[in-house]
Every structure is written in structure tokens, then in C-alpha cells.
N, C-alpha and C positions, 0 to 999 in steps of 0.2 A: 239079486244084483241087476241091476242097468247093463246093457252092454253099448249105449249108445256113446260115441267120442266123446270125450271132455268141449272139443272145439270142431263145429261143424263143418262140412267139407262141402263148399259149392261145386256143383258140376264144372266138369272140365270144357268148354267150349268145342266148338269145330275149329274154331281159328287159330284157338290153341295147340290143339295137338296138328293140326297142319305144319304149323310155325317151328313146333317140336319136331314133327319128321324131316321137313323140307333141312332144318340146319343140321340136324344129326346126319343126313345122309352128303349133304355140300361140306360139312367136315371130311368124312370118310373119304368122298371121292378127291377132295384135296391133299391128303395125306400122302401119295405118290410123288406127288410136285415137291414134298419137301416143307420144312419148317416155316420157310417165309410165306411161303403161298397159304398155309395154315393159318400163319399168323395174319394175314391181310384178310381172310375169311373170319377168323374172330374178330377182328377190328370192326369189320361190315357190320356183323351180329350184332356186335356189342353195342355201335352207335343207335341200331336198330330197338335194341331193351332198352337203351339211354331215354329214347323219343316217346315210349310209354312207360317209363317207372315212376313218371310223378303220378300217376291216378292210383299209382299201388301204394304212396307215401300220404301221410299223415298231412303233410305242408309240401306245396307244389313250386315252392320258392324255389330256385336255384338248381332244385333236385337235378331237372335237366342237364344241365350246362357240366355239375358238376361229374356227374355218373360219365356222363362223354368225355371228360377229361379223364376219368378213372379209365376208361374203356380204351383210349390210345395211349395211354402210359401202360397198361399192362399186355397190351396187343402189340408194340413196342420192344417187349423184355423179349417176345416170342421171335417173332422178327428178327431182333440179333441175337437168338442162342446160337449157342458154338454147336461144334459136332457130338459131343458126347450127352446134351440134353440133358445140361443143369441149370437151374432158371437161379440164377447169381443175383439178378436184380430185380427179380420179383417183388420179393418183400420189400426192395425198398420204395415199389411202384405203389405199393397199396400201403403203406405206412404215408407215404405223398398224398395219397388220395384222400384217406380220412383227416391229417391234418385239412388240407382244403375243405371236405366237406363241413369239418368243424368251424373253419374259418369264415366259411358263407354265410355258415348258421348266426353266427356274431354279426354279420352284417345286415339282416333282416332286420324292413323296418314296421313289422308286423305285430312286436312286440314278443316274436320269437316263441309263442303258443303252440305246444307238441313239439317243442326245440328236441328231447329224450326220440321220440316218435321218428323224428326224421333222419336224425342222424343213425338208428339203427337200420331204417330204409337203405340209407345209403352204402352203411356196411353189410346189408344185406346182397346188395346190390354189387359189391365189389367184391366177397363172398364168391359170390355167382360169376361174376367177370375171372376172377380168379384160376376158380377151378376150370371155365374155358383156356384160360390163357395157356395152361398145362398143356393143351395139343400138340401146339408148337414143339415143345421139346418133346413131347414123346414123338412127333414124326420125325423126329433127328435120330431116332433109334433102332436096330435092326428090328424085326417082325412087326414095325408101327404102322402095316396094312393089314395084316388079319386081324389087330385089336383092334384098330378102328372102327371097321368092320362088324366088329362083334359086340364093341359098345354102341354102334348104330342099330344094330338089332335090340339089343336091351333095351334104349329109350324107346326106339316104336314100337316096341311089345308093351311097355310100360303104359303109354298114352294110345293106343289104338283097345288095346284090353280096358283101359279105363273107359272109354270113349264107349265100347262095346255092354259094358255091364251096368253103365248107367241108365242103359234104354232097355233092360229088361228088368223081371222082379227079384234077380238073386242078391245077395246082399254085397256091399258096395266091396267090403274088405278081401271080397275072393278074386276083386282085380291084382292085389299084387302078389298072392303065389302064382296066379297062371301068366302072370306076365313073366315071373321071376324062372317059370319052366321053359317056355318060349325062348327068352335069351339064353339060356342055359342049352334047348337044344340049338339054335343058332349058332352056338359056340362051338357046339360038338360038331356040326357040319362043317364050318369053317377050318375045324383043326384036322377032320379029313381030309381035306381040300389040301389044305399045306406043311401037312405032319408034325405040325405042332401037339402038346401035348392034349389030348382031349379035357381033361382034368383040370385043368388051367383054364382055358379058353370058357368050360363053364362054367366055373365059377366067375369070371369075368362078367358074362353074358348076365349073370344071374346079379350080380352087385350092380351093374348099370340099370338094372331093371329097376332092383331096389331105390338106388338113388334116386331116379328121374322120379319113383315117387314119393319119396321123403321131401324131393323139392316143391314137388307139387302140392303136395300137402301143406306144406308152410305158407305157399302164395295163395292156395285159395281159401283163406280161411272166411272171406268174406265174398260176396257178389263182384264179378268183375265186369263190367258193362260197355268199358270204352274199349272200344277196336283196337287201337294201339295195345292199350295194356295189355289185353288179351294174345296180341302177336306178342308182346314182352314175357308174357309168361311162358308160352311155347319155348322161345330162346331160351330162357333161365333153365327151362328143363333140358334142353340138349345140351346147354354150356355143361350141366354138373356131369356130365358124360368125361370132358376132358381128364378129369383127377383121375378117373378109371384109368383112362388110358395109358396117362403118365406112370400109376403106380404100376400098371400090369405091364408097361415095356420095361422097367424098372427089374419086374419079379422074372419075366421070363430070359432076361440077360443077363443075371445073377453068375 
């Protein structure tokens, strides 16, 4: 029986790996400043993602504008987050973004070819932005800083391990467990420095690396040659960690 994946994965570009690393570290650095600054960071990188997303969509008509508006709406929810870190308005921002994407597709003058694929592309962009949009809510909770750095280590481990493995003769699937081990070790180190439970931060680091791999796997099913699109891939990989940070801070503060 063949062990080849059903859908081929294209190599991760150096630009994508650099963008993912930069965004992950940026969000971790902004976390001590509080949810407002993290929300501003999510907004800025969300606009960067919007600029490169059309090249990842079947049709480029209106995609950049729709994704940019979605980024603004989702980031605004995080900037206005309360002290408890509850995403009260995030679902409404997501719903509004999806309705806007649908309306824009109805206004297309080209016969609306690939309309389902375009809507799916917008939905994927909003899902990634929503993951990142949870980061400000996580920043409003206790233990946000060690969690943010643990997630950043997991994301960076994922992209750097993938970049290293693809340059060797090793099977590409080795990148996943190696990245998870590195992310887990990073979590244990941070736990030792902060006094938090090492087993919990171990799991958080491993999950951050695994989710980063999953997002990369979804986005890199075809060659991405546009440089802005490569940056958008890296941004999307890093933003995925916001969901892990949100769930982790809830878990640690139960």
C-alpha cells in the first residue's frame, strides 16, 4: 500500500517561514502590554494577510477588500476585550464577515465563476483571523505571557523543522513529531522558569506545533509563487496559535 499523501504538499518557502517566525514572536512580545496592543498587532498582520490572500483564492475579485474588512472587525473585538477575556462580539464579527463575502461574490461582473471556491477561501481566511483574534482575549488573563511564549516556540519549531527537513533526504512527515517534541521541550523550560505546571505547558507547546503544521498543510496544497501570498501563508500559520493561547489560558486559570 502506498504511503504517499492523498494531496501533495509543496515546500515551505523561506519567506513563509520568516513571516511565521516574526509574527509569532511579535505577538508574544506584545502580550505583556495587554490586549489592546495584541489586538493592534493582530490587526496589522491581518491586513498583511489580506494583501496576499487573493493569490491563494480561485478568484481574486474583491477578496483582498473582504478579508481586510474581516481583519478589522475581528481585531476590533480583541481591542475591546474585557478584563475576563471573553470574546463576546467575535461570533458577530465572523458572521458579518461571511455575509459580506457572500454579498461581494453576488456583485461580481465575471459570471461568478468559482464562487464556491472563493467563498470557501474567504471562510478559511476568516477562520485563521478568528484564531489570531483570540490572542488579545488570552492576553487579558493571568499567565498570558508564559503561554504566549510557549505557543510562539511551538509555531517557530513547526516552520523551522519543516524548512530543515525538506532540505534533507528524510521523510517530510518527520517534521511533525520533531516539531512537537521541540515545542514541548520549550514549554517545559518556560514552566521551570515561571513555576507553572510543566505537564500543561508541555502539552500546550506540542499542540501549538501540531496546529501550525495543520494550517500549513491546508494552505500548501499547490505551489505558492507570489511573494505576498508566501507572506500570507506565514502569517496564517502564526495566527493559528491564538486559539491555542486562548484555550491554554482558560485551562490554566480554571
